[in-house]
MARDO-407754 format. One record per residue: x negated, y, z negated of N, C-alpha, C in turn. Coordinates in steps of 0.2 Angstrom, whole numbers, padded with zeros to 4 digits, always signed. Layout:
residues N
XYZXYZXYZ...
//
This chain:
residues 340
+0146-0106+0083+0152-0108+0081+0157-0102+0080+0163-0102+0083+0167-0096+0083+0170-0095+0076+0171-0089+0075+0174-0087+0068+0181-0090+0067+0185-0089+0072+0192-0092+0072+0193-0096+0078+0196-0102+0077+0197-0106+0083+0203-0104+0087+0203-0104+0093+0209-0102+0097+0211-0108+0101+0218-0108+0103+0221-0113+0107+0221-0110+0114+0219-0114+0119+0219-0112+0126+0225-0115+0129+0229-0111+0132+0235-0113+0136+0233-0116+0142+0238-0120+0145+0236-0123+0151+0235-0118+0157+0238-0112+0157+0236-0107+0162+0230-0104+0161+0226-0106+0156+0219-0103+0155+0219-0097+0150+0225-0094+0148+0225-0088+0144+0224-0091+0137+0222-0087+0132+0221-0088+0125+0227-0086+0121+0230-0091+0117+0236-0090+0113+0233-0090+0106+0235-0085+0102+0233-0085+0095+0239-0086+0091+0239-0091+0087+0245-0092+0082+0245-0087+0077+0251-0087+0074+0253-0082+0069+0248-0083+0063+0247-0089+0061+0243-0090+0055+0236-0088+0056+0233-0089+0063+0227-0087+0064+0226-0079+0064+0231-0076+0067+0231-0069+0067+0231-0066+0060+0235-0069+0055+0235-0067+0048+0228-0068+0045+0225-0074+0047+0218-0075+0044+0213-0070+0047+0214-0068+0053+0209-0064+0056+0210-0057+0053+0216-0055+0052+0217-0048+0048+0214-0048+0041+0215-0054+0038+0213-0054+0031+0205-0053+0031+0202-0057+0035+0194-0057+0035+0192-0050+0037+0195-0047+0042+0193-0040+0044+0194-0035+0038+0200-0036+0035+0201-0031+0029+0196-0032+0023+0194-0039+0023+0188-0040+0018+0182-0037+0020+0180-0038+0026+0174-0035+0029+0174-0027+0027+0179-0024+0029+0180-0017+0028+0179-0015+0021+0182-0019+0016+0182-0017+0009+0175-0018+0007+0171-0023+0009+0164-0024+0007+0160-0018+0009+0161-0016+0015+0157-0011+0018+0158-0004+0014+0165-0003+0013+0166+0003+0009+0163+0003+0002+0164-0003-0001+0161-0004-0008+0154-0002-0008+0150-0005-0003+0143-0004-0003+0141+0004-0002+0145+0007+0002+0144+0014+0003+0146+0018-0003+0151+0016-0006+0153+0020-0013+0148+0019-0018+0145+0012-0018+0140+0011-0023+0134+0015-0022+0132+0015-0015+0126+0019-0013+0127+0027-0015+0133+0029-0014+0134+0036-0015+0134+0037-0023+0137+0033-0027+0137+0033-0034+0130+0033-0037+0126+0028-0034+0119+0028-0037+0115+0034-0035+0117+0037-0029+0113+0043-0027+0115+0049-0031+0122+0049-0033+0124+0054-0037+0121+0053-0044+0120+0047-0047+0118+0046-0053+0110+0048-0053+0107+0046-0048+0100+0048-0047+0099+0055-0048+0103+0059-0044+0103+0066-0044+0104+0069-0051+0109+0066-0054+0111+0068-0061+0105+0067-0066+0102+0061-0065+0096+0059-0069+0090+0064-0068+0089+0066-0061+0084+0070-0059+0085+0077-0062+0092+0079-0062+0094+0086-0065+0092+0086-0073+0094+0080-0076+0092+0080-0083+0085+0081-0085+0081+0078-0080+0074+0078-0081+0071+0085-0080+0074+0088-0075+0073+0095-0073+0074+0100-0079+0080+0099-0082+0083+0103-0087+0078+0102-0093+0076+0096-0094+0071+0094-0100+0064+0098-0099+0062+0098-0092+0056+0101-0090+0056+0108-0092+0062+0111-0090+0063+0119-0091+0063+0120-0098+0066+0116-0102+0066+0117-0109+0059+0116-0112+0056+0111-0110+0049+0110-0112+0044+0116-0111+0045+0120-0105+0042+0125-0103+0043+0131-0108+0049+0132-0110+0051+0137-0115+0048+0136-0122+0045+0130-0123+0042+0128-0129+0034+0130-0129+0032+0133-0124+0025+0134-0123+0024+0141-0120+0018+0144-0121+0017+0151-0118+0014+0150-0111+0013+0155-0107+0010+0154-0101+0003+0151-0101-0001+0151-0107-0007+0149-0107-0007+0142-0111-0001+0139-0112-0001+0133-0115-0001+0132-0123+0000+0138-0126+0000+0138-0134+0007+0136-0135+0009+0132-0141+0015+0130-0142+0019+0136-0145+0026+0137-0144+0030+0141-0147+0034+0138-0152+0034+0140-0158+0036+0136-0164+0043+0137-0166+0047+0132-0165+0054+0133-0168+0055+0128-0174+0057+0130-0180+0056+0126-0186+0060+0120-0186+0065+0119-0182+0069+0113-0182+0067+0108-0177+0062+0109-0173+0060+0105-0167+0057+0099-0170+0057+0094-0166+0053+0087-0167+0046+0088-0168+0043+0093-0164+0036+0094-0165+0034+0097-0172+0038+0102-0174+0037+0105-0180+0038+0100-0186+0043+0095-0185+0043+0090-0190+0037+0086-0191+0034+0084-0185+0028+0080-0185+0022+0084-0188+0022+0091-0187+0016+0095-0189+0017+0095-0197+0023+0096-0199+0024+0096-0207+0022+0090-0210+0023+0084-0207+0021+0078-0209+0014+0077-0209+0011+0080-0204+0003+0079-0203+0000+0083-0209+0002+0089-0211-0001+0093-0215+0001+0092-0223+0007+0088-0223+0010+0088-0230+0006+0086-0236+0001+0081-0235-0003+0079-0240-0010+0080-0240-0012+0085-0236-0019+0087-0235-0022+0092-0240-0018+0094-0245-0021+0098-0250-0024+0105-0248-0021+0108-0243-0023+0114-0240-0021+0120-0244-0026+0125-0246-0024+0131-0249-0023+0136-0244-0017+0140-0245-0016+0145-0240-0015+0152-0244-0017+0157-0241-0016+0164-0244-0010+0167-0240-0007+0172-0244-0002+0176-0241-0003+0183-0244-0005+0188-0240-0007+0194-0242-0002+0199-0240+0000+0204-0245+0004+0209-0244+0002+0216-0247+0004+0221-0244+0002+0228-0247+0008+0230-0251+0007+0232-0257+0012+0235-0261+0010+0241-0264+0012+0247-0260+0010+0253-0262+0016+0258-0262+0016+0263-0266+0021+0268-0266+0028+0265-0267+0033+0268-0263+0040+0266-0264+0041+0258-0262+0036+0255-0258+0037+0248-0256+0037+0243-0262+0035+0246-0267+0034+0241-0273+0041+0239-0275+0047+0242-0273+0053+0240-0275+0055+0233-0271+0052+0232-0266+0053+0225-0262+0049+0219-0265+0044+0221-0269+0039+0215-0271+0042+0209-0274+0046+0211-0279+0049+0205-0283+0054+0201-0278+0058+0204-0274+0062+0200-0269+0058+0196-0264+0053+0199-0262+0048+0196-0257+0045+0190-0260+0042+0190-0266+0038+0185-0270+0043+0179-0272+0049+0181-0274+0054+0176-0277+0056+0172-0271+0057+0175-0265+0059+0171-0259+0054+0167-0256+0048+0170-0257+0042+0166-0254+0041+0160-0259+0042+0160-0265+0041+0154-0270+0046+0149-0268+0052+0151-0265+0057+0146-0263+0056+0143-0257+0053+0147-0252+0053+0145-0245+0047+0145-0241+0041+0148-0244+0035+0148-0240+0031+0143-0242+0029+0138-0238+0025+0132-0239+0026+0129-0246+0033+0127-0247+0034+0124-0254+0031+0118-0256+0028+0115-0251+0024+0109-0254+0016+0110-0254+0014+0116-0253+0007+0118-0252+0005+0122-0258-0002+0122-0259-0005+0127-0264-0005+0134-0261-0003+0139-0264-0002+0146-0261-0005+0151-0266-0009+0155-0263-0011+0161-0267-0009+0167-0264-0005+0171-0268-0003+0178-0266-0008+0183-0268-0010+0187-0262-0015+0192-0263-0011+0199-0263-0010+0202-0268-0006+0208-0268-0011+0214-0269-0011+0218-0263-0015+0224-0263-0010+0230-0266-0011+0232-0272-0007+0236-0275-0010+0243-0278-0007+0248-0277-0009+0255-0279-0007+0255-0287-0002+0252-0289+0000+0252-0296+0002+0245-0298-0003+0241-0301-0002+0234-0303+0004+0233-0308+0005+0239-0311+0011+0238-0316+0018+0238-0313+0018+0240-0307+0024+0239-0303+0027+0232-0302+0022+0227-0303+0023+0220-0303+0026+0217-0309+0026+0221-0315+0028+0218-0321+0036+0218-0322+0038+0213-0325+0035+0207-0328+0034+0202-0322+0028+0199-0322+0027+0194-0316+0032+0189-0315+0033+0187-0309+0038+0182-0308+0035+0175-0310+0039+0170-0311+0036+0163-0313+0034+0160-0307+0028+0157-0306+0026+0154-0301+0026+0146-0302+0027+0142-0296+0027+0135-0297+0020+0132-0297+0020+0125-0298+0013+0122-0298+0009+0123-0292+0003+0125-0293-0002+0126-0288-0001+0132-0284+0003+0137-0287+0004+0144-0285+0000+0149-0289-0003+0153-0286-0007+0158-0290-0005+0165-0287-0007+0170-0291-0006+0177-0289-0012+0181-0291-0015+0185-0286-0021+0189-0287-0019+0196-0285-0020+0201-0290-0018+0208-0288-0025+0211-0287-0025+0214-0281-0031+0218-0279-0030+0225-0279-0032+0229-0284-0031+0236-0284-0033+0240-0278-0029+0245-0275-0031+0249-0270-0030+0256-0272-0033+0261-0268-0031+0268-0269-0025+0269-0266-0021+0274-0270-0014+0276-0268-0014+0278-0260-0009+0276-0257-0009+0278-0250-0002+0281-0248-0002+0287-0250+0005+0291-0248+0006+0291-0241+0012+0290-0239+0014+0291-0232+0013+0285-0228+0018+0284-0224+0018+0277-0220+0012+0277-0215+0011+0283-0211+0005+0283-0206-0001+0281-0210-0003+0284-0215-0009+0283-0219-0009+0275-0221-0004+0273-0223-0003+0266-0225-0005+0261-0218-0002+0263-0213-0003+0259-0207-0010+0260-0204-0014+0265-0205-0021+0266-0203-0025+0262-0208-0023+0261-0214-0028+0258-0219-0027+0251-0220-0021+0248-0219-0020+0241-0221-0025+0236-0218-0026+0237-0211-0031+0232-0208-0038+0232-0212-0040+0238-0213-0047+0239-0217-0047+0236-0223-0041+0237-0227-0040+0234-0234-0040+0227-0234-0037+0224-0229-0036+0216-0228-0043+0214-0226-0047+0217-0222-0053+0215-0220-0058+0215-0226-0058+0220-0230-0062+0220-0236-0060+0215-0241-0054+0214-0242-0051+0208-0246-0054+0202-0244-0053+0200-0238-0055+0194-0235-0063+0193-0236-0067+0198-0235-0074+0197-0236-0076+0196-0243-0073+0200-0248-0075+0200-0255-0072+0194-0259-0065+0192-0257-0062+0188-0261-0059+0182-0258-0055+0183-0253-0050+0178-0250-0054+0173-0247-0059+0174-0243-0063+0169-0239-0066+0164-0244-0066+0165-0250-0069+0160-0255-0064+0155-0258-0057+0157-0257-0052+0154-0260-0048+0149-0255-0047+0151-0249-0041+0148-0245-0044+0146-0238-0040+0142-0235-0042+0140-0228-0038+0144-0223-0032+0145-0224-0027+0149-0220-0025+0155-0223-0024+0160-0219-0021+0166-0222-0016+0169-0218-0010+0171-0221-0005+0175-0217-0004+0182-0220-0003+0186-0216-0001+0193-0218+0006+0195-0216+0009+0198-0221+0016+0199-0221+0018+0206-0223+0023+0210-0220+0026+0216-0223+0030+0214-0230+0029+0218-0235+0032+0216-0241+0040+0218-0241+0042+0222-0236+0049+0223-0236+0053+0218-0231+0051+0212-0233+0054+0206-0230+0057+0201-0235+0061+0196-0232+0063+0191-0237+0063+0184-0233+0061+0179-0237+0061+0172-0234+0068+0169-0236+0072+0167-0230+0078+0165-0232+0079+0158-0229+0074+0155-0227+0074+0147-0225+0067+0145-0225+0066+0138-0225+0060+0135-0225+0055+0138-0220+0049+0139-0222+0043+0141-0218+0038+0136-0220+0037+0131-0216+0032+0126-0218+0026+0125-0214+0023+0119-0214+0016+0118-0211+0016+0119-0203+0022+0119-0200+0022+0120-0193+0019+0127-0191+0018+0131-0196+0015+0138-0194+0007+0138-0194+0004+0132-0196-0003+0132-0197-0006+0132-0190-0011+0136-0189-0015+0136-0182-0021+0141-0183-0025+0141-0178-0031+0145-0179-0030+0152-0178-0025+0154-0174-0023+0161-0173-0016+0161-0172-0012+0164-0176-0004+0163-0176-0001+0170-0175+0003+0171-0170+0007+0177-0170+0014+0176-0169+0018+0181-0170+0026+0180-0170+0029+0184-0165+0033+0181-0161+0037+0185-0156+0041+0190-0159+0041+0196-0156+0046+0202-0158+0053+0200-0156+0058+0200-0161+0065+0197-0159+0068+0201-0154+0067+0208-0154+0070+0212-0149+0067+0212-0142+0062+0209-0141+0058+0209-0135+0057+0201-0132+0060+0197-0136+0059+0190-0134+0063+0188-0127+0059+0186-0122+0061+0184-0115+0064+0190-0112+0061+0196-0114+0062+0202-0110+0057+0203-0105+0058+0207-0100+0053+0208-0095+0047+0212-0098+0041+0211-0095+0035+0214-0097+0035+0221-0097+0039+0224-0092+0040+0231-0091+0043+0235-0097+0047+0231-0101+0050+0233-0107+0046+0233-0114+0040+0230-0113+0036+0230-0119+0033+0237-0121+0034+0239-0127+0031+0246-0129+0023+0246-0131+0020+0243-0126+0012+0243-0126+0010+0251-0126+0004+0252-0129+0002+0259-0129+0000+0261-0122+0003+0267-0120+0002+0269-0113-0003+0275-0113-0005+0278-0119-0010+0283-0119-0017+0281-0117-0020+0283-0112-0026+0280-0110-0032+0282-0115-0031+0287-0119-0036+0289-0123-0036+0285-0130-0031+0281-0131-0030+0277-0136-0034+0271-0136-0037+0268-0141-0041+0262-0141-0036+0256-0140-0029+0257-0141-0024+0252-0141-0021+0252-0134-0024+0256-0129-0021+0256-0122-0021+0250-0119-0015+0248-0116-0014+0242-0112-0012+0244-0105-0016+0241-0100-0015+0243-0093-0009+0239-0090-0006+0241-0085+0000+0238-0082-0001+0231-0080-0007+0229-0079-0008+0222-0076-0010+0217-0082-0009+0220-0088-0011+0216-0094-0005+0214-0098-0006+0209-0102-0001+0207-0107+0004+0202-0105+0006+0197-0109+0011+0192-0107+0017+0192-0112+0016+0193-0118+0021+0193-0123+0020+0199-0128+0025+0201-0132+0025+0206-0137+0026+0203-0144+0021+0205-0148+0022+0202-0155+0023+0207-0160+0027+0205-0166+0028+0209-0171+0022+0209-0176+0021+0215-0180+0016+0215-0184+0018+0213-0191+0024+0211-0192+0027+0209-0199+0025+0202-0202+0022+0198-0197+0020+0191-0200+0015+0188-0194+0009+0187-0196+0004+0184-0192-0001+0181-0197-0005+0177-0194-0010+0173-0198-0015+0169-0194-0017+0164-0198-0022+0159-0195-0027+0157-0200-0032+0154-0197-0038+0152-0201-0041+0158-0204-0045+0158-0210-0047+0164-0213-0053+0167-0208-0056+0163-0205-0062+0166-0200-0058+0170-0194-0053+0167-0191-0050+0171-0186-0046+0177-0189-0043+0177-0194-0040+0182-0197-0045+0188-0199-0051+0186-0201-0056+0191-0202-0058+0195-0196-0059+0191-0190-0060+0194-0184-0055+0199-0182-0049+0196-0183-0043+0200-0180-0042+0207-0184-0042+0207-0191-0041+0213-0194-0047+0218-0194-0053+0215-0193-0059+0219-0193-0059+0223-0186-0057+0219-0181-0057+0222-0174-0052+0228-0174-0046+0226-0176-0040+0231-0176-0042+0237-0181-0045+0236-0186-0047+0241-0191-0052+0246-0187-0057+0243-0183-0061+0247-0179-0058+0252-0174-0053+0249-0170-0049+0252-0165-0045+0258-0169-0042+0256-0174-0038+0261-0178-0042+0267-0180-0048+0266-0183-0053+0271-0185-0055+0275-0179-0056+0272-0173-0058+0276-0167-0053+0281-0165-0047+0279-0165-0041+0283-0164-0040+0289-0169-0041+0287-0175-0040+0292-0180-0046+0297-0180-0052+0295-0178-0057+0300-0177-0056+0305-0171-0052+0302-0166-0051+0306-0160-0044+0310-0161-0041+0309-0166-0034+0312-0167-0029+0309-0163-0029+0303-0161-0024+0299-0157-0020+0295-0162-0014+0295-0161-0009+0290-0164-0006+0285-0159-0007+0279-0160-0004+0274-0155+0004+0274-0157+0008+0273-0152+0015+0274-0152+0018+0268-0157+0015+0262-0158+0017+0257-0162+0013+0256-0168+0009+0261-0169+0004+0261-0175+0001+0254-0175+0001+0251-0181-0003+0245-0182-0001+0239-0177+0005+0239-0175+0008+0234-0170+0005+0235-0164+0003+0241-0162+0000+0242-0155-0007+0239-0155-0011+0240-0160-0018+0237-0161-0018+0230-0161-0013+0227-0165-0012+0220-0165-0011+0217-0158-0006+0220-0154-0005+0218-0148-0011+0219-0143-0014+0224-0144-0020+0225-0140-0025+0219-0141-0026+0218-0147-0031+0212-0149-0029+0206-0146-0022+0204-0146-0020+0197-0145-0019+0197-0137-0020+0202-0133-0021+0201-0126-0028+0199-0125-0033+0202-0128-0040+0200-0127-0041+0193-0130-0038+0191-0136-0039+0185-0139-0032+0182-0140-0030+0178-0136-0023+0175-0136-0022+0170-0142-0016+0171-0145-0015+0166-0151-0015+0159-0149-0017+0154-0153-0016+0147-0152-0010+0144-0154-0006+0148-0157+0001+0146-0160+0005+0152-0160+0011+0152-0157+0016+0157-0157+0022+0156-0160+0024+0159-0165+0030+0158-0169+0036+0161-0166+0042+0158-0165+0048+0161-0162+0051+0166-0167+0056+0170-0164+0059+0175-0168+0062+0173-0174+0063+0167-0175+0065+0164-0182+0061+0167-0188+0055+0168-0186+0050+0170-0192+0049+0177-0193+0053+0181-0189+0054+0189-0191+0060+0191-0187+0065+0192-0190+0071+0193-0187+0075+0199-0191+0079+0202-0188+0084+0207-0191+0090+0208-0186+0095+0210-0189+0101+0211-0185+0101+0217-0182+0102+0217-0175+0102+0223-0171+0105+0221-0164+0107+0226-0161+0110+0225-0154+0105+0222-0149+0099+0222-0151+0094+0220-0146+0091+0213-0148+0091+0212-0154+0088+0206-0157+0091+0199-0154+0087+0195-0152+0089+0188-0149+0093+0184-0154+0098+0180-0152+0101+0176-0157+0097+0170-0158+0096+0168-0165+0093+0162-0166+0097+0158-0171+0096+0151-0170+0100+0146-0174+0099+0147-0182+0092+0148-0183+0090+0148-0190+0086+0155-0191+0088+0159-0196+0084+0165-0198+0079+0163-0204+0073+0163-0203+0068+0161-0208+0065+0167-0212+0063+0172-0209+0061+0178-0212+0065+0184-0210+0068+0188-0214+0072+0194-0212+0068+0200-0214+0067+0204-0209+0064+0211-0210+0069+0216-0213+0069+0217-0220+0074+0221-0223+0072+0229-0221+0066+0230-0220+0064+0237-0218+0067+0239-0211+0066+0234-0206+0069+0236-0199+0076+0235-0199+0079+0230-0203+0086+0229-0204+0089+0236-0206+0086+0239-0211+0089+0246-0213+0088+0251-0208+0083+0251-0204+0082+0256-0199+0088+0255-0193+0090+0249-0192+0095+0247-0187+0102+0249-0190+0103+0250-0196+0110+0252-0199+0111+0260-0198+0118+0261-0198+0120+0268-0199+0118+0271-0205+0119+0278-0206+0117+0281-0212+0122+0278-0218+0128+0277-0216+0133+0275-0221+0131+0268-0224+0129+0264-0219+0127+0257-0221+0121+0257-0225+0116+0261-0223+0110+0261-0227+0111+0263-0234+0116+0267-0236+0117+0269-0243+0121+0263-0246+0125+0259-0242+0128+0253-0245+0123+0248-0247+0118+0247-0243+0113+0242-0244+0107+0244-0248+0107+0250-0250+0102+0253-0254+0095+0253-0251+0096+0255-0244+0089+0255-0240+0085+0261-0242
//
């Protein structure tokens, strides 16, 4: 059947009436409109598919930034995964240790450190502070501790000078774990006393072996990492080794893993000391050497050790501030202003 009826003239030619012509044009316009609409819809759907794919790709990239190259999680305190981990451990009754060395002039930081830890460090958990002190009286009067919080002062021999302190701390912690700490707690974290907790540090940090990313070297190329370059040092790192660079100001894990770490680093330190070698990063060099051999199972973001400098990465939340390194980044005038 014809789409439009035509009138045939007597001469045999076809005559189209005005009404028929108008109808024909209207139908043609409708067909063109439908075809264009389908094409537009197809293009729009294709564009939306690409946008959705782009969102998925962006999410995938973001997810990759939440893990290390070997699959260990990188912890950001406000992430959904951290919230789930806090919920998981909230009511398990885990006792955790926090060990710090308080010797010489570093005693002036102790009260600030402990007061801030009482407010922000694992506030819902039982915590024991292990204070390795050369002068226990420097902690008087003792700060008031909350329920389930304890403090144990472990006397150590006076350690004058920063370098001697750096060489001895791993050995001292190793001995403290063996003699006392291993009997008390399940997890142990080691911190420099010249720091301050300024935001919650919760159960998201729990892991078998936990290290913290250095804030000035976060997402920097491996070539910029200050690994030990002296081949005679026990902390020496070859050019083809190393993934990330960690700070020595906050690290931890299960008591058994922490004992392995500090004992191994203490041995490396003593080897260099016997050979008259000093690693460029002192204790931090040996820690990074160890963590190449035994990679951490959980990596804390720079939120957990941060200070303001021209190199430090911007973070949304600062959780632990390094007062010592912050002072080192200040000008001489500003150091006096902040009583560094």
